[in-house]
Legacy VTK file of the C-alpha trace (Angstrom):
# vtk DataFile Version 3.0
C-alpha trace
ASCII
DATASET POLYDATA
POINTS 123 float
86.200 53.430 174.470
87.028 49.820 175.267
84.203 49.702 177.834
81.602 51.198 175.499
81.576 48.251 173.084
81.240 45.447 175.685
78.511 47.416 177.488
76.598 47.984 174.240
76.483 44.264 173.355
74.285 43.193 176.335
72.051 46.230 175.755
71.626 45.275 172.087
70.740 41.703 173.109
68.099 42.994 175.545
66.524 45.235 172.885
66.564 42.408 170.354
64.875 40.037 172.810
62.258 42.669 173.610
61.401 43.124 169.912
61.062 39.353 169.475
58.752 39.075 172.484
56.609 41.998 171.320
56.281 40.389 167.879
55.126 37.102 169.420
52.641 38.670 171.790
48.993 38.183 170.934
46.782 41.237 171.076
44.079 40.861 173.704
40.623 40.871 172.167
38.151 43.532 173.086
35.565 42.529 175.642
32.949 43.491 173.048
34.022 40.755 170.622
31.298 38.150 170.268
27.615 37.803 169.599
25.062 39.834 171.570
21.263 39.765 171.532
18.403 41.479 173.312
15.966 39.523 175.499
13.497 38.593 172.739
16.150 37.979 170.062
14.872 40.679 167.707
18.168 42.598 167.896
21.438 40.711 167.319
24.924 42.217 167.029
28.112 40.304 166.253
31.420 42.123 166.870
34.522 40.551 165.291
38.092 41.196 166.488
38.906 42.430 162.949
36.679 45.499 163.411
33.908 44.019 161.261
30.431 43.525 162.642
26.963 42.420 161.719
23.727 43.911 162.996
20.335 42.278 162.533
17.145 43.929 163.756
13.611 42.725 163.162
10.961 45.418 162.904
7.374 44.687 161.859
8.393 41.467 160.108
11.299 43.044 158.194
14.972 42.310 158.800
17.108 45.465 158.903
20.848 45.979 159.309
23.561 43.877 157.752
27.359 43.812 157.587
29.192 46.780 159.054
32.436 47.957 160.604
32.868 49.280 164.122
35.314 51.256 166.210
35.412 51.882 169.936
36.458 55.086 171.673
36.208 54.976 175.485
32.494 54.391 176.079
31.241 54.956 172.520
30.889 52.491 169.658
30.604 53.800 166.096
28.944 51.446 163.607
29.378 52.141 159.877
27.457 50.598 156.974
28.031 51.040 153.269
24.604 51.434 151.698
24.741 52.299 148.024
21.751 54.322 146.926
20.973 54.825 143.245
22.145 58.252 142.112
23.761 59.103 145.449
27.228 60.572 145.645
29.975 58.484 147.254
29.930 60.727 150.357
26.256 60.080 151.061
26.511 56.289 150.759
28.064 55.736 154.180
25.638 55.481 157.079
26.848 55.448 160.662
25.448 55.466 164.164
27.060 56.106 167.551
26.202 53.979 170.560
27.063 55.151 174.054
27.606 51.909 175.939
28.329 50.282 179.277
29.609 46.749 179.652
29.180 44.795 182.859
30.207 41.167 182.550
27.994 39.619 179.885
25.544 42.538 179.763
25.997 45.273 177.160
23.745 48.319 177.394
23.747 50.662 174.402
22.017 54.017 174.194
21.125 55.307 170.744
19.221 58.571 170.269
17.996 58.422 173.851
16.758 54.823 173.585
18.467 52.139 175.644
18.880 48.531 174.503
20.226 45.791 176.768
22.072 42.905 175.145
23.158 39.633 176.701
26.229 37.811 175.405
25.031 34.814 173.346
26.849 31.556 174.064
LINES 1 124
123 0 1 2 3 4 5 6 7 8 9 10 11 12 13 14 15 16 17 18 19 20 21 22 23 24 25 26 27 28 29 30 31 32 33 34 35 36 37 38 39 40 41 42 43 44 45 46 47 48 49 50 51 52 53 54 55 56 57 58 59 60 61 62 63 64 65 66 67 68 69 70 71 72 73 74 75 76 77 78 79 80 81 82 83 84 85 86 87 88 89 90 91 92 93 94 95 96 97 98 99 100 101 102 103 104 105 106 107 108 109 110 111 112 113 114 115 116 117 118 119 120 121 122
């Protein structure tokens, strides 16, 4: 019994130091975080480290998209918007889309419904 207490003290110090170091560690940001745009600038996506995003798409002179939230699972990105529609139930107000993506350096390629869009990281 006398050896158990002295041996437990260094172990407790090691665990305590480990918890302190884990608490101080910064979480690495996803490689997706940042602003992305297609070649002609008509499609712009901004991924924040908080999980928020913004999508802006110009189609026939109209700006579509807006603020959203995103999540990443392996090679898929899910974007979710909250679009209230008059008279719609709460369940039907949430719109989402899944992007299958590849990321190579500063080039993000997303495939949505069979259509591929290539984005370049905006600096």
